[in-house]
C-alpha positions as a printed Julia matrix, in Angstrom:
584×3 Matrix{Float64}:
 -74.52  111.88  -87.1
 -75.33  109.39  -89.94
 -75.21  106.52  -87.45
 -77.64  108.35  -85.18
 -80.13  108.84  -87.99
 -79.86  105.21  -88.97
 -81.03  104.26  -85.49
 -84.24  106.2   -86.02
 -83.26  109.6   -84.42
 -84.37  112.59  -86.4
 -82.16  115.64  -86.74
 -84.66  117.8   -84.83
 -84.87  115.3   -81.98
 -81.07  115.38  -81.59
 -80.98  119.18  -81.41
 -83.83  119.18  -78.86
 -81.97  116.76  -76.64
 -78.81  118.89  -76.82
 -80.79  121.92  -75.72
 -82.22  119.95  -72.83
 -78.71  118.97  -71.73
 -77.49  122.57  -71.99
 -80.47  123.82  -70.03
 -79.93  121.15  -67.41
 -76.25  122.05  -67.04
 -77.15  125.74  -66.82
 -79.83  124.97  -64.21
 -77.42  122.92  -62.12
 -74.85  125.72  -62.32
 -77.45  128.26  -61.3
 -78.48  126.13  -58.37
 -74.84  125.82  -57.26
 -74.38  129.58  -57.49
 -77.56  130.17  -55.48
 -76.45  127.63  -52.88
 -73.06  129.34  -52.63
 -74.69  132.77  -52.34
 -76.98  131.42  -49.66
 -73.96  129.96  -47.9
 -72.0   133.22  -48.14
 -74.81  135.64  -47.41
 -76.75  133.66  -44.83
 -74.9   130.72  -43.36
 -71.4   132.31  -43.37
 -72.42  135.94  -43.14
 -71.58  136.16  -39.44
 -68.26  134.43  -39.92
 -67.08  136.76  -42.67
 -68.42  139.76  -40.82
 -66.32  138.75  -37.83
 -63.27  138.28  -40.03
 -63.78  141.61  -41.74
 -64.39  143.87  -38.73
 -61.47  144.19  -36.34
 -63.63  145.2   -33.41
 -66.12  142.47  -34.03
 -65.96  139.18  -32.26
 -62.98  137.44  -33.85
 -60.29  140.13  -34.08
 -61.12  141.83  -30.79
 -61.14  138.51  -28.99
 -57.81  137.46  -30.52
 -55.96  140.76  -29.99
 -55.14  141.91  -26.44
 -55.41  145.55  -25.44
 -51.92  146.81  -24.58
 -51.4   148.1   -21.06
 -50.85  151.81  -20.45
 -47.98  153.5   -18.59
 -48.27  156.08  -15.82
 -45.8   158.24  -13.91
 -46.18  159.56  -10.38
 -47.66  163.03   -9.93
 -47.83  164.37   -6.39
 -49.91  167.3    -7.62
 -52.68  165.15   -9.16
 -55.73  164.0    -7.23
 -55.04  160.31   -7.91
 -51.28  160.78   -7.72
 -50.73  159.65  -11.31
 -49.96  161.16  -14.7
 -50.51  159.17  -17.94
 -47.4   159.09  -20.12
 -48.31  156.32  -22.6
 -51.96  155.72  -23.46
 -54.15  154.03  -26.04
 -56.11  156.54  -28.14
 -59.18  155.75  -30.22
 -58.62  155.86  -33.98
 -59.96  154.07  -37.08
 -58.69  151.13  -39.12
 -59.67  151.29  -42.78
 -60.26  147.9   -44.39
 -61.87  146.37  -47.46
 -64.13  143.36  -48.06
 -63.12  142.7   -51.71
 -66.07  140.35  -52.32
 -68.38  143.34  -51.9
 -66.47  145.51  -54.41
 -67.8   145.43  -57.95
 -65.62  148.21  -59.4
 -62.15  147.89  -57.85
 -60.59  150.41  -60.27
 -63.05  153.11  -59.21
 -62.55  152.37  -55.51
 -58.76  152.49  -55.87
 -58.92  155.78  -57.8
 -61.05  157.51  -55.18
 -59.09  156.23  -52.18
 -55.77  157.19  -53.74
 -56.88  160.83  -53.72
 -57.26  160.8   -49.92
 -54.65  158.32  -48.74
 -50.88  158.35  -48.92
 -50.92  155.01  -50.75
 -50.12  154.33  -54.4
 -53.16  153.54  -56.58
 -51.64  150.27  -57.83
 -51.1   149.08  -54.27
 -54.7   149.97  -53.41
 -55.99  148.18  -56.5
 -54.1   145.03  -55.54
 -55.69  145.11  -52.08
 -59.29  145.68  -53.15
 -59.1   143.08  -55.95
 -58.51  140.06  -53.69
 -62.0   138.61  -54.18
 -61.29  135.54  -52.05
 -60.02  137.64  -49.15
 -62.84  138.44  -46.69
 -60.74  141.05  -44.87
 -57.99  143.25  -46.31
 -56.57  146.01  -44.07
 -55.74  149.19  -45.98
 -54.47  151.79  -43.5
 -54.12  152.04  -39.74
 -54.74  155.0   -37.44
 -57.13  157.05  -39.57
 -58.27  160.15  -37.71
 -61.96  161.01  -37.47
 -61.92  163.83  -40.03
 -60.31  161.69  -42.75
 -62.62  158.8   -41.9
 -65.63  161.03  -42.46
 -64.3   162.11  -45.89
 -63.89  158.49  -46.94
 -67.29  157.47  -45.59
 -68.89  160.29  -47.61
 -67.74  158.54  -50.8
 -70.11  155.62  -50.03
 -67.72  153.1   -51.56
 -69.06  149.53  -51.46
 -66.81  147.1   -49.58
 -64.92  149.86  -47.75
 -65.36  149.83  -43.99
 -63.94  151.19  -40.75
 -63.45  149.65  -37.38
 -62.3   151.35  -34.16
 -58.6   150.85  -33.42
 -56.41  151.74  -30.48
 -53.4   153.91  -31.29
 -50.36  154.08  -28.99
 -49.85  157.68  -27.91
 -46.91  159.12  -25.99
 -47.52  162.3   -24.03
 -44.92  164.86  -25.21
 -42.14  164.83  -22.61
 -38.77  166.18  -23.67
 -35.87  163.88  -22.83
 -37.92  160.81  -21.88
 -37.92  158.94  -25.2
 -35.1   156.55  -24.31
 -36.69  155.69  -20.97
 -40.05  154.84  -22.56
 -39.06  153.27  -25.89
 -41.83  152.82  -28.45
 -44.27  150.36  -29.99
 -42.84  149.17  -33.28
 -43.06  146.14  -35.55
 -41.45  142.73  -35.4
 -42.59  141.33  -38.71
 -46.37  141.79  -38.69
 -46.63  141.99  -34.91
 -46.56  145.25  -32.99
 -44.2   144.87  -30.03
 -42.44  147.13  -27.57
 -38.92  148.14  -28.52
 -36.29  149.83  -26.33
 -36.99  151.39  -22.96
 -39.84  150.31  -20.72
 -41.93  149.31  -23.75
 -39.31  146.76  -24.77
 -38.19  145.51  -21.36
 -41.76  145.03  -20.13
 -43.25  143.7   -23.38
 -44.58  140.54  -21.76
 -46.52  142.45  -19.12
 -47.7   145.3   -21.37
 -48.49  143.18  -24.42
 -50.73  140.64  -22.73
 -51.37  137.3   -24.4
 -52.71  136.77  -27.9
 -55.86  134.72  -28.32
 -56.2   132.22  -31.12
 -58.75  130.58  -33.37
 -59.31  126.85  -33.52
 -60.82  125.96  -36.9
 -61.32  122.77  -38.93
 -59.33  122.51  -42.16
 -59.63  120.24  -45.15
 -56.86  118.0   -46.48
 -55.5   120.91  -48.52
 -55.14  123.05  -45.4
 -58.03  125.41  -46.24
 -60.67  126.38  -43.71
 -63.84  124.3   -43.95
 -66.61  126.83  -44.51
 -69.13  125.22  -42.16
 -66.57  123.58  -39.93
 -66.3   124.05  -36.17
 -64.58  127.21  -34.97
 -63.64  127.99  -31.37
 -62.05  131.2   -30.1
 -59.55  131.28  -27.2
 -59.83  134.83  -25.94
 -56.85  137.16  -25.56
 -55.57  138.31  -22.18
 -55.2   142.09  -22.04
 -51.87  143.63  -21.03
 -51.06  145.08  -17.62
 -50.73  148.76  -16.76
 -47.41  149.97  -15.37
 -46.89  152.68  -12.77
 -43.37  154.04  -12.99
 -41.29  155.34  -10.11
 -40.62  158.48  -12.17
 -42.23  161.64  -10.82
 -43.58  163.63  -13.77
 -42.88  166.99  -12.13
 -39.27  166.12  -11.29
 -38.82  164.62  -14.75
 -40.09  167.76  -16.46
 -37.8   170.07  -14.49
 -34.75  167.82  -14.79
 -35.08  167.13  -18.5
 -35.66  170.8   -19.24
 -32.52  171.81  -17.35
 -30.44  169.13  -19.08
 -31.66  169.96  -22.57
 -30.97  173.66  -22.04
 -27.44  172.96  -20.72
 -26.54  170.67  -23.64
 -27.69  173.35  -26.04
 -25.95  176.18  -24.17
 -22.58  174.44  -24.12
 -22.84  173.05  -27.66
 -22.38  169.57  -26.17
 -22.78  166.37  -28.15
 -25.21  164.95  -25.61
 -26.06  164.69  -21.94
 -27.76  162.52  -19.33
 -29.39  163.15  -15.98
 -30.75  160.59  -13.54
 -32.2   160.99  -10.04
 -32.81  158.2    -7.52
 -34.13  157.78   -4.01
 -31.0   156.34   -2.34
 -32.96  154.53    0.39
 -35.2   152.57   -1.98
 -33.51  152.6    -5.41
 -36.61  154.15   -7.03
 -35.71  156.21  -10.1
 -37.34  159.65   -9.82
 -36.17  161.05  -13.17
 -34.28  159.75  -16.21
 -33.4   162.15  -19.01
 -31.26  162.16  -22.11
 -30.45  164.85  -24.66
 -30.86  164.59  -27.54
 -33.96  162.44  -27.25
 -36.7   161.5   -29.72
 -40.49  161.5   -30.01
 -41.79  157.91  -29.66
 -44.92  158.93  -31.6
 -42.73  159.57  -34.63
 -39.82  157.23  -34.05
 -39.52  156.51  -37.78
 -38.39  160.1   -38.3
 -35.21  159.6   -36.24
 -32.17  160.13  -38.46
 -29.98  157.81  -36.39
 -31.29  154.68  -34.65
 -28.53  155.15  -32.08
 -30.73  157.77  -30.43
 -33.08  154.97  -29.29
 -30.45  153.53  -26.91
 -30.46  154.72  -23.32
 -26.95  156.02  -22.42
 -27.79  155.99  -18.71
 -27.72  152.19  -18.71
 -25.99  151.31  -21.98
 -23.12  153.76  -22.48
 -20.12  152.88  -20.32
 -17.41  155.56  -20.12
 -14.25  156.39  -18.19
 -15.76  158.38  -15.3
 -12.76  160.41  -14.22
 -12.57  162.09  -10.83
 -16.1   161.17   -9.7
 -14.49  157.78   -8.99
 -12.17  159.25   -6.33
 -14.72  158.92   -3.49
 -14.89  155.19   -4.29
 -11.13  154.96   -3.86
 -11.29  156.99   -0.66
 -14.01  154.67    0.64
 -11.59  151.72    0.47
  -9.03  153.47    2.67
 -11.67  154.61    5.18
 -13.53  151.3     5.34
 -10.39  149.3     6.13
  -9.07  151.91    8.58
  -6.03  152.67    6.47
  -6.58  156.43    6.52
  -8.79  159.2     7.92
 -10.01  162.51    6.49
  -7.01  164.18    8.13
  -4.36  161.74    6.89
  -1.76  163.71    4.97
   0.67  163.04    2.14
   3.12  165.16    0.21
   1.81  166.11   -3.21
   4.7   166.54   -5.65
   2.37  166.97   -8.6
   3.18  163.61  -10.13
   3.76  159.93   -9.37
   6.23  157.78  -11.3
   5.29  154.11  -11.77
   7.87  152.28  -13.85
   8.27  154.21  -17.1
   4.92  156.0   -16.64
   4.41  159.38  -14.99
   0.92  160.25  -13.72
   0.19  163.92  -13.02
  -2.51  166.05  -11.44
  -5.0   167.52  -13.9
  -3.75  171.05  -13.16
  -0.11  169.88  -13.57
   0.72  171.49  -10.21
   2.29  170.28   -6.96
   0.29  171.26   -3.85
   2.55  170.24   -0.99
   1.09  168.69    2.15
  -2.53  167.7     1.61
  -5.21  165.94    3.66
  -7.51  163.29    2.24
 -10.38  165.77    2.39
  -8.29  168.18    0.33
  -7.6   165.38   -2.16
 -11.33  165.25   -2.92
 -11.81  169.01   -2.71
  -8.93  169.79   -5.08
  -9.42  166.59   -7.12
  -5.79  165.48   -6.89
  -4.83  162.42   -8.93
  -1.71  161.88   -6.85
  -3.85  161.81   -3.7
  -6.15  159.18   -5.17
  -3.1   157.02   -5.94
  -1.89  157.52   -2.35
  -5.31  156.48   -0.98
  -5.37  153.37   -3.17
  -1.9   152.37   -2.01
  -2.84  152.92    1.63
  -5.96  150.8     1.23
  -4.06  148.04   -0.54
  -4.77  146.49   -3.91
  -7.04  143.73   -2.61
  -9.12  146.07   -0.45
  -9.42  148.53   -3.31
 -10.61  145.84   -5.69
 -13.06  144.51   -3.09
 -14.67  147.91   -2.59
 -14.94  148.51   -6.33
 -16.71  145.16   -6.71
 -18.98  145.71   -3.71
 -20.17  149.04   -5.06
 -21.46  147.12   -8.11
 -18.97  148.11  -10.77
 -18.41  145.46  -13.41
 -21.9   143.98  -12.96
 -25.37  144.94  -14.13
 -27.7   146.55  -11.62
 -30.78  144.62  -12.75
 -32.92  147.71  -13.3
 -35.04  145.89  -15.94
 -34.26  148.17  -18.86
 -32.85  146.84  -22.15
 -29.17  146.49  -23.02
 -27.73  147.36  -19.61
 -23.91  147.42  -19.81
 -21.59  145.99  -17.17
 -18.8   148.45  -17.71
 -15.23  147.19  -17.69
 -12.98  146.99  -14.63
 -10.78  144.16  -15.91
  -7.67  146.33  -15.86
  -7.53  146.33  -12.04
  -6.98  142.57  -12.13
  -4.07  142.85  -14.55
  -1.43  142.57  -11.83
   0.25  145.89  -12.66
   0.15  148.83  -10.28
  -0.17  151.32  -13.12
  -3.7   150.04  -13.83
  -4.71  150.3   -10.19
  -3.25  153.79  -10.07
  -5.17  155.09  -13.09
  -8.35  153.38  -11.88
  -8.04  155.21   -8.55
  -8.91  158.47  -10.34
 -11.36  156.94  -12.81
  -9.32  156.31  -15.95
  -8.62  152.97  -17.62
 -11.92  151.54  -16.36
 -15.46  152.14  -17.6
 -18.74  152.47  -15.74
 -22.29  153.39  -16.64
 -23.98  156.49  -15.23
 -26.44  154.21  -13.43
 -23.64  152.29  -11.68
 -22.09  155.55  -10.47
 -25.45  156.83   -9.27
 -26.15  153.63   -7.33
 -22.67  153.72   -5.75
 -23.12  157.3    -4.54
 -26.57  156.24   -3.37
 -24.93  153.69   -1.1
 -22.75  156.42    0.43
 -25.91  158.48    1.01
 -27.78  155.46    2.43
 -25.55  154.58    5.37
 -23.39  152.33    3.2
 -26.29  150.19    1.89
 -26.43  149.6    -1.86
 -30.03  149.57   -3.14
 -31.03  147.96   -6.43
 -32.33  150.64   -8.84
 -35.8   150.11  -10.29
 -38.09  152.1   -12.57
 -41.44  150.24  -12.4
 -43.18  150.72   -9.07
 -46.28  148.62   -9.67
 -47.82  146.28  -12.25
 -51.62  146.29  -12.41
 -52.94  143.27  -14.29
 -56.14  143.21  -16.34
 -57.85  140.97  -13.78
 -57.25  143.56  -11.04
 -54.31  141.84   -9.37
 -51.38  144.08   -8.49
 -47.67  143.45   -8.03
 -45.64  146.03   -6.13
 -41.87  146.25   -6.57
 -40.18  145.71   -3.23
 -37.02  147.58   -2.24
 -33.99  145.32   -2.52
 -30.77  145.86   -0.61
 -27.95  144.4    -2.69
 -25.33  144.51    0.07
 -23.81  146.56    2.85
 -20.81  148.11    1.13
 -19.59  150.46    3.87
 -20.22  150.7     7.57
 -22.6   153.53    8.48
 -19.71  155.31   10.16
 -17.54  155.13    7.05
 -20.41  156.33    4.87
 -21.03  159.33    7.17
 -17.36  160.22    7.21
 -17.03  160.05    3.45
 -20.22  162.06    2.96
 -18.82  164.76    5.25
 -15.65  164.93    3.15
 -17.78  165.31    0.02
 -19.65  168.23    1.57
 -16.32  170.07    1.61
 -16.09  169.55   -2.15
 -19.37  171.42   -2.66
 -18.45  174.05   -0.08
 -15.05  174.53   -1.7
 -13.93  175.61   -5.15
 -14.73  172.88   -7.68
 -18.26  172.0    -6.56
 -19.5   175.38   -5.42
 -21.95  175.8    -8.3
 -23.75  172.62   -7.19
 -24.52  174.1    -3.77
 -28.05  174.96   -2.6
 -28.26  177.76    0.0
 -29.58  176.53    3.34
 -28.6   172.87    2.81
 -25.58  170.61    3.21
 -24.97  169.02   -0.18
 -22.39  166.27   -0.74
 -20.91  165.66   -4.17
 -17.97  165.37   -6.5
 -17.04  166.73   -9.91
 -15.27  164.75  -12.59
 -13.83  165.84  -15.92
 -12.9   162.7   -17.8
 -10.75  162.27  -20.85
 -12.01  160.21  -23.78
  -9.84  157.42  -25.18
  -8.81  157.58  -28.83
 -10.54  155.0   -31.01
  -7.68  154.24  -33.39
  -4.68  154.14  -31.05
  -3.58  154.32  -27.42
  -3.98  157.58  -25.58
  -6.67  160.22  -25.06
  -8.19  162.84  -27.33
  -6.97  166.23  -26.06
 -10.01  168.0   -27.47
 -12.85  165.94  -25.93
 -13.94  165.77  -22.3
 -16.95  164.45  -20.4
 -18.08  166.43  -17.37
 -19.94  164.66  -14.57
 -21.29  165.79  -11.21
 -22.82  163.37   -8.72
 -24.23  164.39   -5.37
 -26.96  164.0    -2.77
 -28.84  166.09   -0.21
 -29.52  166.67    2.6
 -26.31  164.96    3.63
 -27.63  163.51    6.92
 -30.91  162.19    5.49
 -30.59  162.16    1.73
 -33.86  162.41   -0.17
 -32.21  162.07   -3.55
 -28.97  161.27   -5.31
 -28.41  162.79   -8.75
 -25.98  162.39  -11.62
 -25.52  164.99  -14.36
 -23.3   164.17  -17.35
 -22.42  166.55  -20.21
 -20.59  165.02  -23.19
 -18.01  167.04  -25.09
 -19.02  170.62  -24.31
 -17.53  173.06  -26.78
 -17.3   176.28  -24.76
 -15.91  175.17  -21.37
 -13.82  172.18  -20.38
 -14.48  171.32  -16.75
 -17.5   169.73  -15.04
 -17.63  172.52  -12.45
 -18.86  174.78  -15.28
 -21.14  172.31  -17.13
 -22.59  169.55  -14.95
 -22.35  171.17  -11.49
 -24.64  174.16  -12.28
 -27.33  171.83  -13.65
 -27.13  169.77  -10.47
 -27.49  172.91   -8.35
 -30.49  174.13  -10.34
 -32.37  170.82  -10.18
 -31.37  170.15   -6.55
 -32.85  173.49   -5.49
 -36.14  172.57   -7.16
 -36.1   169.09   -5.6
 -35.56  170.27   -2.04
 -38.43  172.7    -2.41
 -40.71  170.2    -4.19
 -40.03  167.49   -1.6
 -40.68  170.06    1.15
 -37.33  169.52    2.85
 -36.83  172.28    5.46
 -33.52  174.19    5.35
 -30.77  172.89    7.64
 -28.96  176.17    8.21
 -29.32  179.89    7.78
 -28.77  181.31    4.34
 -25.85  183.72    4.31
């Protein structure tokens, strides 16, 4: 200071100059603030508005609308019934730059939302964030309550919510829309398998960035628009599905069973008409499921030892290669000894002279072994393969299992013998259904499918064409075998699957369940299955009913067969199939 005064600067002049500098700095700062405000409020207003509002240009153009899912409905004017739709709801979001009192905003929102105040405060305090989502899927009534608070910086934008029409037993078939990280994607069922078609294609934003990787405020921005997802029309008939799933759920409950499955197919085309599981889950509230195992679809994913429903497959080998006829006889001694092993009939009885038709009607294990031996090991294995066992069907549902038929290639007759009556091998319900469908369809194996048509957002449509996998049996062999299976339903074990006025072909099977910790079977657990089709000469459907571990009765004739009969009666009436014979 002394040096300054020596140069002729007075103390007052020095202070005045300092004030000028301070004022100048303040003025420059004020100008910068005003420029920034002008930039934010005028030049960049549209950009931030687009970022902040999901339905506004940016977010709506970047996010595709997910396709909806429909079932068939012969009673509807347009022939369709929506099963998965997009419902209008509200997305609550904040623009933190507009919020002057974040504590107050957080306090008031916390009273209405199921979100912790501290979490809300963190969201609304991000002043550099032009768009901060707070909660999805706000219903209209709650949205109105929040709007009435007139909170600055708190906004709503319309949002589509995935909604599943309540349909008992259909959860595994449909799947649900869940999260993969921050993205909402289809999981399980049709939602998962057809994610690419339903989900569409995300758009994206091209924007200039500076050397630090930050967006340049006034830089060039281009939007590549999203492509909306396609709608799916399922092969499932909503009226058949409702009846079938209701019957299955009631049966599982009545018998105290662990679970159950039911699937119906058009044998000529492979179109799935119904697919039910019990227990199921509500896709709208999938997070409430106590066990994620319930999301899996046992019809395609759960391979099991099928038991006696496999005997018609064995019989088909003998018939196809002209090694036996329905009237071929053998002497049933009640058991067959193979090396050190003794295989017995399920009733532990010897039945004397029996025809091949009686083998199916009385479900004789010894007769199945006889038929396998008559056919020959190679022919038996060839028929098993041709029916599609040991390979996936290609139905386009997630996690389809192949089953396991490796034991029949082991070179030991004991494995062929047990396989002949459905033990020591595993199959899925879908594989069994398709195989019986081939018997019903003049020996032709059709590929099962569940999506009938894909309707793209641009109006283009893709119809699923019927695919014949292979000719497994000659038409004559298929007719003969079907006739033998009619006797099963007309006889003792399958009588409760019968429908008065119609010829129904089918077979029961009560399978044992292998122990998990050692060789052998659990004596307390059984799986009952009935598979059949009708009318036998021109089958309109083939159906499988499976009841797992019923607690009150042991055999499939008392668990699965009655459900088949109940649903088959409805089907024949619904499909307007005229009776084939007089009702006694």
